[in-house]
NUGUTI-996231 format. One line per 5 residues: number of its first residue (from 0); their letters; for each residue x, y, z of N, C-alpha, C. Coordinates in pm, 1 decimal. Layout:
BEGIN
NUM) a) X/Y/Z/X/Y/Z/X/Y/Z; ...
***
This chain:
BEGIN
0) mtvsl) -894.7/-1597.9/-2119.3/-810.4/-1503.6/-2171.3/-683.8/-1487.1/-2110.5; -591.1/-1463.7/-2199.0/-463.3/-1452.5/-2135.1/-379.5/-1334.8/-2206.3; -317.3/-1268.1/-2154.0/-235.3/-1137.7/-2221.7/-97.8/-1128.2/-2151.1; -29.1/-1100.1/-2253.8/128.1/-1086.8/-2205.0/138.5/-945.2/-2138.6; 243.9/-924.3/-2077.6/268.1/-793.2/-1987.4/313.6/-691.1/-2091.4
5) demln) 372.5/-751.5/-2211.3/418.0/-646.7/-2341.1/299.3/-579.6/-2384.4; 205.5/-667.2/-2407.4/87.0/-639.8/-2477.4/-11.9/-518.0/-2394.0; -13.0/-577.0/-2263.0/-76.7/-466.7/-2152.7/-41.0/-341.8/-2166.3; 94.8/-345.4/-2194.5/174.5/-191.7/-2150.6/198.7/-150.3/-2277.1; 152.5/-191.4/-2380.9/187.7/-105.5/-2520.5/116.5/30.5/-2534.3
10) dindl) 3.8/18.4/-2431.7/-68.0/166.6/-2474.5/-64.1/231.8/-2337.5; 42.5/211.9/-2263.9/45.5/259.9/-2118.9/67.6/401.5/-2112.1; 113.9/461.9/-2232.2/116.2/598.7/-2208.4/-20.5/674.0/-2254.3; -108.5/609.7/-2314.1/-242.4/657.6/-2336.3/-330.6/652.8/-2178.9; -270.1/553.9/-2132.4/-339.0/514.6/-1989.5/-303.0/615.4/-1862.6
15) vslpg) -188.1/636.7/-1856.7/-121.0/729.3/-1745.5/9.7/796.8/-1798.7; 31.4/920.0/-1787.8/144.4/955.2/-1808.6/159.1/1085.0/-1713.1; 283.1/1099.4/-1646.1/301.1/1200.5/-1548.5/313.1/1347.4/-1620.3; 261.8/1436.9/-1543.5/280.9/1593.8/-1595.4/400.4/1618.6/-1664.0; 380.4/1692.9/-1790.0/512.4/1720.4/-1845.5/598.8/1810.5/-1779.8
20) vfvrv) 578.2/1873.4/-1665.8/675.2/1965.6/-1620.8/749.6/1856.9/-1525.9; 700.2/1740.4/-1480.8/772.5/1653.9/-1388.6/887.7/1591.4/-1478.9; 826.5/1554.5/-1597.5/911.4/1472.0/-1718.9/1027.0/1542.5/-1725.3; 1010.1/1682.9/-1759.5/1131.7/1766.4/-1772.8/1211.6/1807.6/-1684.3; 1152.2/1788.8/-1519.6/1265.4/1799.9/-1424.3/1317.0/1688.3/-1400.1
25) nqmvn) 1254.7/1565.8/-1401.9/1332.5/1433.1/-1406.1/1467.2/1443.6/-1485.2; 1433.7/1457.9/-1621.3/1542.1/1446.6/-1709.9/1642.1/1558.1/-1682.9; 1610.7/1675.0/-1627.5/1689.5/1772.2/-1596.7/1805.8/1729.7/-1460.3; 1706.4/1658.2/-1359.3/1801.7/1619.4/-1257.2/1899.4/1509.6/-1302.7; 1865.8/1454.2/-1385.4/1941.6/1319.2/-1430.8/2060.5/1362.4/-1518.3
30) dpqcs) 2058.7/1500.0/-1546.5/2179.3/1580.3/-1650.2/2254.6/1634.0/-1530.5; 2374.0/1599.6/-1524.6/2481.4/1664.8/-1444.4/2534.9/1797.9/-1471.1; 2494.3/1824.9/-1628.3/2520.8/1983.5/-1665.2/2413.0/2090.2/-1649.7; 2308.7/2019.9/-1587.9/2195.4/2105.5/-1564.8/2187.6/2193.0/-1431.5; 2167.3/2316.9/-1398.9/2195.6/2396.9/-1308.6/2075.4/2405.3/-1204.6
35) mskva) 2076.4/2407.8/-1078.7/1982.0/2417.6/-1016.5/1858.0/2519.7/-1007.2; 1920.2/2657.4/-1073.5/1831.4/2741.6/-1116.9/1736.7/2700.1/-1235.1; 1786.7/2621.8/-1323.5/1705.5/2576.2/-1421.4/1586.6/2491.0/-1374.1; 1623.9/2400.8/-1295.6/1530.2/2303.2/-1248.2/1419.4/2415.4/-1162.6; 1454.7/2496.7/-1083.7/1362.0/2576.1/-1024.9/1296.7/2643.7/-1122.1
40) evisq) 1355.3/2701.8/-1231.4/1249.2/2743.9/-1321.5/1148.7/2678.5/-1395.4; 1199.4/2565.8/-1428.7/1088.8/2478.3/-1502.6/981.8/2434.2/-1391.1; 998.2/2429.3/-1264.7/913.7/2375.1/-1177.1/813.2/2496.5/-1140.7; 877.3/2636.6/-1129.4/801.5/2720.9/-1106.9/685.6/2775.4/-1229.8; 694.3/2742.0/-1345.7/619.8/2736.4/-1451.2/483.7/2671.9/-1433.7
45) dpglt) 480.3/2575.0/-1336.7/339.2/2512.6/-1274.3/334.7/2544.9/-1149.6; 235.5/2650.7/-1134.9/151.6/2709.2/-1027.4/121.0/2600.0/-923.8; 56.6/2497.8/-964.2/8.0/2381.4/-873.9/101.1/2321.1/-813.2; 199.4/2253.8/-904.6/316.2/2194.9/-835.4/371.8/2262.2/-773.1; 416.0/2403.1/-788.6/479.1/2489.1/-689.7/426.8/2499.5/-582.3
50) mrllr) 293.2/2487.1/-548.1/226.3/2521.4/-417.6/227.3/2389.0/-355.1; 218.8/2282.1/-422.9/230.8/2157.3/-334.2/356.0/2126.9/-279.6; 463.5/2182.9/-356.8/592.6/2127.9/-329.2/633.1/2220.7/-212.2; 594.3/2363.1/-209.1/640.8/2440.6/-105.6/560.2/2403.6/30.5; 430.8/2374.8/6.9/366.2/2329.8/116.2/427.7/2198.3/198.9
55) iansp) 459.5/2091.8/97.9/503.7/1973.7/146.0/648.9/2016.6/228.0; 745.5/2080.2/162.2/852.0/2114.6/194.5/854.1/2191.8/339.0; 781.7/2277.7/365.7/768.0/2341.4/495.3/674.5/2263.4/593.0; 642.2/2142.3/566.9/561.1/2056.0/666.5/644.4/1989.6/745.8; 610.2/1992.0/895.7/673.5/1920.5/996.4/696.3/1793.2/946.6
60) aygis) 638.9/1706.2/872.0/656.7/1551.7/822.9/792.6/1554.6/750.5; 823.4/1677.4/686.7/974.2/1670.5/618.3/1089.2/1719.8/690.3; 1043.5/1777.5/785.1/1156.5/1801.4/907.1/1247.0/1897.4/833.7; 1224.5/1978.4/744.4/1300.0/2063.0/720.2/1308.6/2235.2/802.5; 1428.9/2230.1/860.0/1439.2/2349.8/969.8/1396.2/2475.0/886.7
65) keids) 1468.7/2507.2/787.2/1446.1/2670.3/723.7/1339.8/2671.1/677.4; 1276.1/2806.2/672.6/1141.9/2826.0/579.8/1188.4/2815.9/413.7; 1112.4/2753.4/364.6/1127.1/2730.2/210.7/998.5/2833.2/163.7; 1034.2/2949.1/96.7/936.8/3044.9/43.3/932.9/3039.1/-102.5; 1015.6/2963.9/-179.3/1040.1/2982.7/-311.3/1081.1/2850.6/-368.2
70) vkkav) 1059.7/2816.4/-497.6/1114.7/2689.4/-554.3/1261.7/2688.8/-550.8; 1315.4/2822.5/-603.4/1465.9/2829.4/-599.5/1518.2/2791.5/-465.2; 1453.1/2848.0/-358.6/1517.9/2816.0/-233.7/1494.8/2666.6/-182.7; 1410.4/2618.6/-223.5/1378.4/2474.9/-202.5/1490.6/2389.2/-265.5; 1514.8/2422.0/-403.0/1628.7/2349.0/-462.2/1768.0/2347.5/-419.3
75) tvigt) 1795.0/2505.4/-363.0/1893.4/2536.7/-295.6/1911.4/2461.1/-157.2; 1814.8/2456.3/-76.8/1820.4/2420.0/62.4/1820.9/2247.8/57.4; 1732.7/2191.9/-10.8/1716.2/2071.6/7.2/1774.3/1960.3/-108.4; 1824.2/2024.4/-209.7/1874.0/1972.4/-330.8/1782.7/1942.8/-443.8; 1832.0/1905.7/-537.2/1740.8/1893.1/-687.8/1694.5/1733.7/-668.4
80) ervrd) 1776.1/1650.5/-614.5/1694.7/1489.0/-587.0/1567.6/1521.6/-514.1; 1600.4/1574.4/-394.1/1481.3/1568.9/-293.5/1368.3/1661.7/-350.7; 1394.6/1773.0/-421.1/1273.6/1839.3/-504.8/1228.1/1732.2/-599.4; 1269.1/1663.4/-665.2/1230.8/1589.0/-757.4/1141.2/1461.6/-702.0; 1197.9/1428.8/-602.0/1118.5/1317.4/-534.9/978.5/1373.5/-488.0
85) ialat) 979.3/1489.3/-410.6/854.7/1561.0/-378.4/764.6/1554.1/-475.7; 833.8/1638.0/-594.4/733.6/1658.5/-718.6/682.1/1520.1/-757.3; 760.4/1410.9/-768.2/714.8/1294.5/-830.2/590.1/1248.9/-712.1; 602.5/1234.4/-600.0/495.1/1204.9/-498.2/357.2/1278.9/-535.4; 367.6/1409.9/-556.2/254.3/1489.8/-568.5/203.4/1451.0/-706.4
90) savet) 302.5/1452.2/-820.3/241.7/1442.3/-949.6/188.3/1273.5/-954.5; 235.1/1216.3/-905.9/186.0/1061.7/-912.3/45.8/1044.8/-871.0; 21.8/1100.2/-757.1/-117.9/1097.2/-692.6/-224.5/1158.3/-753.5; -180.2/1297.6/-835.0/-263.6/1370.8/-921.8/-272.4/1267.7/-1057.8; -214.4/1206.5/-1082.8/-207.3/1129.3/-1217.3/-296.0/994.5/-1212.4
95) fdgip) -277.7/957.8/-1097.3/-350.8/818.4/-1052.1/-499.5/842.4/-1038.0; -508.8/962.5/-957.4/-633.1/969.6/-950.8/-749.7/1022.7/-1025.6; -684.9/1016.5/-1145.7/-776.1/1046.8/-1284.6/-833.8/916.1/-1322.8; -764.5/808.4/-1292.9/-833.7/651.7/-1367.3/-913.8/606.6/-1268.1; -1029.3/600.3/-1342.9/-1162.2/563.2/-1267.9/-1173.0/395.1/-1261.8
100) ndlvs) -1212.8/341.0/-1148.1/-1219.9/193.6/-1125.8/-1321.7/187.5/-1028.2; -1384.9/44.4/-1044.4/-1491.0/7.1/-930.3/-1463.3/-118.5/-877.9; -1317.8/-138.5/-876.9/-1263.0/-257.4/-819.0/-1220.9/-227.4/-672.7; -1180.0/-113.3/-632.7/-1120.6/-92.5/-483.0/-1137.1/70.7/-473.4; -1180.3/102.6/-363.3/-1198.5/231.2/-294.4/-1035.5/311.9/-327.0
105) medfw) -1042.2/420.6/-385.1/-912.1/499.4/-417.4/-878.1/568.6/-289.5; -966.2/587.0/-197.5/-936.8/640.4/-55.2/-873.4/512.7/24.3; -924.1/395.5/-2.0/-847.7/310.3/40.3/-696.0/264.2/-5.0; -705.6/270.5/-125.0/-556.6/251.4/-199.3/-481.1/343.1/-139.3; -500.2/471.3/-124.2/-394.2/573.0/-97.1/-383.6/590.2/45.9
110) mhsiy) -470.3/531.7/115.1/-442.2/537.8/267.8/-313.0/406.8/270.6; -354.8/301.9/232.8/-217.5/202.5/233.4/-99.3/262.1/167.4; -100.1/315.7/70.4/4.9/361.0/19.5/95.0/474.3/76.6; 26.5/539.7/148.1/69.4/691.2/228.6/114.5/612.4/348.1; 67.6/506.5/419.5/113.8/446.8/533.1/243.1/371.5/497.6
115) caiia) 258.2/327.9/392.1/365.8/257.7/342.3/466.1/354.3/328.9; 421.4/442.6/246.5/548.5/555.5/216.8/611.7/619.0/324.3; 524.9/655.1/460.4/563.6/705.2/583.4/656.8/620.6/660.6; 613.8/470.8/648.0/694.0/379.9/727.4/814.5/334.8/645.9; 830.0/371.8/534.8/947.0/325.0/444.3/1045.0/437.9/464.6
120) kylas) 996.2/551.0/486.8/1090.7/682.1/488.3/1156.3/673.3/631.1; 1049.5/633.9/738.9/1114.3/633.4/905.3/1204.1/538.2/909.0; 1197.7/403.2/843.5/1295.9/286.1/858.7/1399.9/331.3/799.3; 1405.3/383.5/680.0/1518.5/449.3/601.3/1612.5/536.8/714.8; 1532.3/614.1/766.2/1581.7/724.7/839.1/1667.8/663.1/958.9
125) qiklt) 1605.5/553.0/1003.4/1655.5/466.2/1150.6/1797.4/404.5/1101.1; 1808.6/374.9/955.4/1949.3/323.3/928.9/2071.1/443.5/860.9; 1974.4/563.1/845.0/2066.4/677.8/812.2/2075.8/645.7/655.7; 1981.4/600.4/569.3/2005.7/605.2/432.4/2023.6/748.0/387.5; 2103.3/790.9/305.1/2126.8/924.1/248.5/2011.3/994.6/197.1
130) npdal) 1887.8/930.0/138.6/1787.5/1019.5/109.4/1652.5/950.7/141.0; 1626.4/953.8/263.2/1503.0/884.5/296.9/1349.7/936.8/200.9; 1363.9/1041.0/164.1/1238.0/1098.2/75.2/1230.8/1006.5/-61.5; 1356.5/951.0/-101.9/1335.6/837.7/-189.9/1252.5/720.0/-161.4; 1279.5/681.8/-36.3/1208.3/552.2/12.3/1090.8/597.1/45.8
135) fvagl) 1041.1/725.2/58.9/889.3/760.8/96.3/835.4/742.2/-44.1; 890.6/779.8/-175.1/833.1/771.7/-298.2/815.3/634.4/-323.5; 913.4/536.8/-321.9/897.1/418.6/-322.1/775.0/353.4/-246.8; 751.8/375.1/-147.1/640.4/321.3/-47.6/515.8/389.3/-114.2; 526.9/489.3/-158.2/393.0/555.7/-209.3/354.2/491.2/-320.3
140) lhdig) 455.8/454.2/-411.7/424.5/389.7/-555.1/438.6/257.2/-571.7; 449.9/166.7/-452.4/491.3/30.2/-457.3/360.8/-26.3/-528.5; 260.0/-10.5/-506.6/133.3/-63.4/-560.4/67.2/-7.9/-680.8; 138.2/66.9/-748.2/77.5/131.8/-881.7/27.0/55.9/-976.0; 111.4/-68.3/-981.8/92.9/-154.6/-1082.7/-51.5/-248.5/-1061.7
145) qlvlf) -125.3/-213.5/-933.5/-254.5/-247.7/-905.9/-337.7/-179.4/-1002.4; -317.6/-30.2/-996.3/-424.9/30.7/-1075.7/-414.0/22.2/-1208.7; -302.3/-7.2/-1256.3/-289.9/-42.1/-1407.2/-358.5/-156.4/-1436.7; -370.8/-255.0/-1364.7/-451.8/-367.8/-1376.2/-602.5/-368.5/-1337.6; -632.4/-274.8/-1265.0/-764.9/-249.4/-1264.4/-828.2/-206.1/-1349.0
150) kelpg) -754.3/-111.0/-1419.0/-821.5/-36.1/-1563.7/-796.2/-126.3/-1680.4; -693.1/-202.1/-1696.2/-645.2/-262.9/-1798.0/-730.6/-413.2/-1812.0; -711.3/-474.8/-1693.4/-766.5/-620.1/-1699.9/-887.8/-619.6/-1571.4; -999.7/-549.5/-1573.5/-1078.4/-534.8/-1471.9/-1142.5/-676.4/-1437.3; -1170.7/-765.4/-1550.5/-1224.2/-885.0/-1509.4/-1127.7/-986.9/-1453.8
155) lsrnt) -1006.8/-1028.5/-1491.4/-917.1/-1073.2/-1411.5/-879.3/-1011.0/-1285.3; -870.3/-892.0/-1265.3/-843.6/-817.1/-1145.9/-948.8/-858.1/-1025.9; -1073.7/-852.2/-1086.4/-1173.4/-886.6/-1017.3/-1193.9/-1029.3/-964.6; -1137.7/-1115.0/-1071.8/-1127.5/-1258.5/-1026.0/-1034.4/-1289.3/-911.2; -907.8/-1238.4/-915.1/-804.2/-1219.4/-829.0/-837.6/-1182.8/-670.0
160) leyvl) -904.2/-1036.4/-712.9/-937.5/-1014.0/-554.9/-1045.1/-1102.2/-496.0; -1149.7/-1146.6/-546.7/-1258.0/-1221.7/-511.1/-1179.3/-1366.5/-478.1; -1074.0/-1381.5/-517.6/-1020.2/-1541.0/-464.6/-954.3/-1509.3/-356.7; -876.9/-1406.5/-333.8/-810.4/-1369.0/-232.7/-901.4/-1337.1/-87.3; -995.5/-1289.7/-142.8/-1108.7/-1275.6/-28.5/-1163.6/-1420.5/34.9
165) ddteg) -1178.5/-1496.3/-61.4/-1238.8/-1623.8/-36.1/-1162.8/-1735.7/27.2; -1032.1/-1695.3/5.2/-935.3/-1822.1/36.4/-921.3/-1810.0/210.2; -909.1/-1888.1/268.2/-904.7/-1931.2/423.7/-776.2/-1929.8/459.7; -667.2/-1957.8/374.8/-534.1/-1973.3/409.2/-436.4/-1839.4/390.7; -514.5/-1739.2/361.1/-419.5/-1594.3/363.6/-312.8/-1601.3/246.1
170) ielhl) -373.3/-1651.9/148.3/-285.7/-1636.7/19.3/-253.7/-1487.8/-36.3; -160.4/-1458.1/-53.2/-103.0/-1324.3/-92.7/-174.1/-1296.0/-257.3; -199.7/-1173.9/-278.6/-263.5/-1125.6/-396.1/-166.8/-1141.8/-523.9; -51.3/-1110.3/-489.1/55.9/-1102.4/-591.5/77.8/-1259.2/-622.6; 64.9/-1347.5/-569.8/81.7/-1490.7/-608.7/-42.1/-1550.8/-681.7
175) veqef) -160.0/-1494.7/-653.1/-283.9/-1504.7/-724.0/-280.1/-1456.1/-879.1; -225.6/-1302.0/-875.0/-222.8/-1277.1/-1004.5/-131.9/-1338.6/-1094.8; 1.6/-1378.6/-1021.1/99.6/-1471.9/-1110.3/30.3/-1619.0/-1181.8; -86.6/-1657.9/-1076.5/-145.6/-1781.9/-1148.1/-261.5/-1738.6/-1232.2; -338.4/-1620.4/-1205.7/-410.7/-1582.1/-1321.2/-386.6/-1510.2/-1447.8
180) mgfdh) -271.7/-1451.1/-1420.5/-238.9/-1346.5/-1538.0/-96.4/-1386.5/-1589.7; -16.1/-1434.5/-1513.8/128.3/-1455.5/-1557.0/230.4/-1388.6/-1508.0; 181.1/-1267.7/-1465.6/248.1/-1170.3/-1410.6/183.0/-1106.3/-1288.6; 248.7/-1031.6/-1195.4/184.8/-938.4/-1071.8/188.2/-811.9/-1101.6; 118.0/-719.8/-995.8/121.2/-596.2/-1005.3/254.1/-555.5/-959.2
185) aevgs) 350.3/-590.0/-933.5/487.0/-552.0/-893.1/550.3/-545.3/-1011.3; 556.9/-643.2/-1108.1/607.0/-641.0/-1235.9/535.3/-536.4/-1325.2; 396.6/-508.7/-1313.1/351.2/-387.8/-1394.3/393.9/-264.4/-1353.5; 383.9/-251.1/-1207.1/465.5/-126.5/-1176.5/591.4/-84.7/-1199.0; 659.0/-197.9/-1178.5/790.9/-164.5/-1219.5/831.1/-128.1/-1375.3
190) alaen) 740.8/-214.6/-1465.4/746.4/-177.5/-1592.7/693.2/-6.7/-1635.5; 587.1/4.2/-1549.8/562.7/172.0/-1574.0/636.2/256.2/-1512.5; 718.6/241.6/-1395.7/826.8/307.2/-1344.0/939.5/332.4/-1446.5; 963.7/212.6/-1488.1/1088.3/210.1/-1616.9/1025.0/309.3/-1746.3; 909.4/270.1/-1770.4/858.7/366.3/-1900.4/856.3/494.2/-1853.0
195) whltp) 815.8/542.3/-1745.3/862.1/663.2/-1709.0/986.9/737.5/-1661.7; 1049.1/650.6/-1708.1/1213.8/687.5/-1683.5/1247.2/728.6/-1548.2; 1168.9/667.2/-1441.2/1213.3/708.7/-1287.6/1344.1/631.0/-1244.6; 1391.2/680.5/-1127.7/1518.7/621.3/-1094.6/1540.7/479.2/-1093.6; 1653.1/400.2/-1115.6/1670.7/262.3/-1116.6/1615.3/210.9/-969.3
200) mliet) 1650.4/289.0/-862.9/1593.5/245.1/-741.2/1454.7/223.8/-729.4; 1374.9/302.9/-776.2/1214.8/306.9/-776.0/1194.1/183.1/-867.3; 1251.5/173.8/-973.4/1204.0/96.5/-1080.3/1238.6/-57.0/-1005.2; 1326.4/-84.1/-949.0/1369.5/-215.5/-873.9/1307.3/-210.5/-742.9; 1268.5/-127.2/-655.6/1187.6/-164.7/-544.6/1050.9/-195.0/-551.0
205) igahh) 1002.3/-130.1/-657.1/858.6/-164.2/-694.7/833.4/-288.1/-730.6; 933.3/-316.6/-808.4/917.7/-469.4/-880.1/951.9/-551.6/-769.4; 1029.8/-544.3/-653.3/1077.9/-656.7/-556.0/981.4/-653.7/-431.2; 900.2/-546.8/-423.7/838.7/-545.1/-299.1/760.7/-637.9/-217.5; 744.3/-764.2/-283.5/691.9/-887.4/-245.0/799.4/-990.9/-247.4
210) ditka) 920.9/-974.2/-320.2/1018.3/-1081.9/-343.6/1148.0/-999.2/-339.5; 1219.3/-985.1/-256.0/1355.6/-906.3/-257.9/1460.9/-980.2/-308.9; 1453.1/-1098.5/-367.1/1519.3/-1189.9/-449.4/1531.3/-1133.6/-567.5; 1420.9/-1063.9/-625.7/1413.8/-1012.2/-754.1/1505.5/-863.0/-771.6; 1546.3/-835.1/-642.5/1632.9/-701.1/-651.5/1762.8/-736.0/-690.6
215) nkykq) 1839.7/-650.1/-750.9/1976.1/-661.3/-776.0/2095.3/-586.5/-686.0; 2069.5/-433.4/-739.9/2157.7/-334.5/-681.6/2080.4/-287.5/-554.7; 1977.1/-293.8/-560.2/1883.5/-218.7/-436.6/1822.5/-309.8/-334.6; 1877.8/-411.7/-272.8/1822.5/-513.3/-223.1/1764.4/-458.2/-92.2; 1862.8/-388.4/-8.4/1822.8/-311.0/105.7/1720.9/-234.8/102.8
220) esaiv) 1691.2/-138.6/-14.0/1609.5/-69.6/-32.9/1458.0/-120.3/-44.1; 1457.7/-254.7/-124.1/1356.3/-347.6/-166.5/1327.2/-401.1/-42.7; 1395.6/-438.0/62.6/1345.4/-509.6/165.0/1297.2/-413.3/267.8; 1322.2/-268.9/256.3/1258.7/-166.4/333.7/1104.5/-126.7/297.1; 1101.4/-168.8/154.3/978.9/-136.9/113.1/863.1/-255.2/140.5
225) kians) 941.1/-352.2/138.3/856.6/-517.4/168.3/804.3/-501.9/328.6; 906.1/-437.6/404.9/878.1/-453.0/529.1/754.7/-355.0/562.0; 789.5/-218.5/511.7/678.0/-93.3/516.7/519.6/-140.1/444.6; 540.8/-229.3/358.1/411.6/-277.6/287.3/331.8/-341.3/416.0; 408.6/-440.3/479.0/353.9/-510.5/581.7/306.3/-431.0/678.8
230) lavms) 383.1/-361.9/741.4/343.9/-267.5/857.7/251.6/-176.2/812.9; 221.9/-139.4/709.7/110.5/-49.3/643.3/-8.7/-112.0/665.4; -9.8/-244.8/655.8/-150.7/-318.4/671.8/-185.8/-332.7/805.0; -68.2/-338.4/893.8/-101.6/-342.8/1033.1/-144.1/-218.6/1062.1; -97.2/-110.5/1017.3/-135.7/33.4/1051.3/-285.2/52.8/1027.9
235) elnss) -309.0/1.2/928.8/-447.2/-0.6/863.9/-558.8/-46.2/964.6; -501.4/-160.6/1017.7/-603.2/-245.1/1117.8/-569.9/-197.1/1264.8; -483.9/-81.7/1246.9/-451.2/-65.1/1422.1/-403.2/-189.5/1489.9; -310.7/-267.4/1439.2/-283.0/-377.7/1510.2/-120.0/-360.6/1524.1; -73.1/-419.2/1648.9/92.3/-444.3/1633.9/136.1/-583.5/1642.3
240) nieet) 24.5/-679.6/1598.7/67.9/-808.5/1588.1/56.5/-847.9/1439.7; 144.7/-887.3/1363.1/124.5/-908.2/1216.6/41.4/-1034.9/1205.1; 47.1/-1133.8/1305.4/-27.5/-1240.2/1287.0/-189.7/-1265.9/1308.4; -195.6/-1127.2/1355.2/-356.7/-1106.7/1372.8/-408.2/-1034.3/1252.8; -331.9/-996.6/1149.2/-370.4/-935.3/1041.3/-351.2/-1030.1/915.4
245) dapvl) -385.5/-979.9/782.3/-365.5/-1037.7/655.6/-248.8/-996.6/606.2; -133.1/-928.2/683.2/-21.0/-838.8/628.7/43.7/-964.8/579.0; 134.0/-935.1/468.5/229.4/-1040.9/414.9/326.6/-1055.2/528.5; 352.9/-1183.6/546.4/455.4/-1225.5/642.5/582.0/-1193.8/595.4; 645.2/-1156.9/706.0/818.1/-1099.8/690.3/881.8/-1193.7/739.8
250) kandw) 994.2/-1231.2/662.9/1100.9/-1333.8/718.9/1206.6/-1273.8/762.5; 1294.4/-1348.6/838.7/1408.2/-1306.4/913.7/1499.5/-1222.7/836.2; 1528.4/-1296.8/713.9/1633.7/-1253.3/610.2/1558.1/-1094.4/540.5; 1441.3/-1088.6/535.3/1374.7/-939.3/517.9/1437.4/-833.5/580.5; 1429.3/-844.6/719.7/1484.7/-762.4/854.1/1627.6/-750.9/837.4
255) etagl) 1693.0/-866.0/802.9/1842.8/-847.7/823.1/1910.3/-773.7/665.8; 1829.5/-821.8/552.6/1861.9/-731.6/441.8/1839.4/-592.1/462.5; 1754.0/-537.4/520.2/1721.1/-415.2/528.6/1797.0/-326.0/645.5; 1870.3/-420.4/716.5/1952.8/-352.4/811.9/1858.9/-328.6/943.0; 1765.7/-397.0/951.1/1654.2/-358.2/1057.2/1646.7/-479.0/1164.3
260) spdvt) 1589.2/-427.9/1263.2/1539.8/-535.7/1360.5/1389.3/-536.0/1384.8; 1312.2/-624.8/1411.7/1165.3/-641.0/1438.2/1114.8/-547.1/1544.9; 1219.9/-504.3/1637.5/1203.5/-446.2/1768.2/1144.4/-307.9/1698.9; 1188.8/-243.4/1599.1/1151.0/-120.8/1547.0/995.8/-117.0/1507.8; 940.8/-221.5/1494.9/764.6/-220.3/1437.1/710.6/-115.8/1533.1
265) eqald) 700.8/-133.8/1668.1/595.6/-52.6/1748.1/638.3/118.7/1728.2; 770.6/134.0/1712.9/807.2/271.4/1683.8/764.1/307.4/1567.2; 781.5/243.9/1474.5/734.4/275.3/1302.0/582.2/294.7/1326.7; 496.3/195.8/1371.6/344.9/207.0/1364.5/304.9/342.3/1446.5; 377.8/396.8/1566.5/330.4/484.3/1642.6/372.4/620.4/1552.2
270) hahtt) 470.2/611.6/1488.0/506.7/717.5/1398.9/400.6/726.3/1258.2; 395.1/631.4/1225.3/271.5/646.3/1109.1/144.6/661.7/1149.3; 102.6/656.2/1269.3/-34.4/693.1/1335.6/-34.3/836.5/1339.7; 79.1/878.9/1407.1/74.3/1022.5/1433.4/124.9/1101.9/1347.6; 159.8/1082.0/1201.6/186.6/1159.0/1091.0/113.3/1135.2/995.9
275) ykevq) 20.1/1037.5/1000.0/-66.7/998.1/859.3/-156.7/1099.2/796.2; -235.9/1150.5/888.9/-334.8/1257.8/883.9/-256.5/1380.4/810.0; -149.3/1436.6/847.7/-89.6/1550.2/807.1/-52.3/1517.2/641.9; 18.5/1416.0/645.2/77.9/1365.9/495.6/-27.9/1343.9/396.6; -142.7/1254.8/458.6/-260.2/1232.4/373.3/-320.0/1384.4/315.8
280) kllia) -311.2/1490.3/404.1/-386.4/1596.9/358.4/-280.4/1686.3/260.4; -168.6/1666.2/293.2/-42.3/1717.4/186.7/-85.0/1670.9/62.0; -70.8/1536.3/64.1/-69.5/1499.4/-95.1/-197.2/1470.4/-153.5; -314.7/1437.4/-105.5/-431.9/1403.5/-122.5/-515.2/1539.5/-159.5; -505.3/1622.4/-65.8/-564.5/1762.3/-74.5/-471.3/1890.2/-86.7
285) ae) -380.5/1855.0/-161.8/-270.2/1948.9/-176.1/-342.3/2081.3/-248.6; -431.5/2037.6/-348.4/-495.0/2153.7/-436.8/-568.9/2252.7/-331.4
***
């Protein structure tokens, strides 16, 4: 059985759609004529999102020194884009937790995704990118295409996973997906992000997190997410040696494009291990 990416994504809105409040906030943030107070007013209409946003904004993991006690203050202190990024992170976890599948443990999926998010934000901070939270979201969502495939193409997804598990040479999942399906989870995730009207950076980094040559404007950010993806696997296995894991191999060009050195690996892993439980609690148990 073969299926095109376009065919699979035709009914994507019926499969997964972000909460209406986030969709409105995303549109407003992209509108230069929209005021901060209007953004805060829309978010405040959703008590659950408001609670999650304030909890995360006040957590040590986000490093905001001032106490944030209202959405209006959050928008004023940390800006609409950062608020939008935090809202997206919590909305995406909530959205995808509603998709049942028997191919992978959701606990394991989010463990990897959260590790990737933490590390991507840490790496972005090391090179002083202007909005590290955006890289947090990119890391969190980098594998969302997998969940779409698990739901829409469970048979082929199972075949790819079994092939990877049986392979003794460490072939990467996305390469097997391309062979079996004609596309991979990175392409699916990128198409979903575009369908959701997420930022161009997120669309591109999700699509290029295995192959940064696919990135155009956001090569550095894509390289950061690629590196974070590999280090996340190492974090899950509690290993500091990539060769002892099945983590995707990193090339010298990946580090150069990111503006980083492999020497940052140990510090990034330490940060991930010390931060994970807190961030996991904020995102997964935010209700």
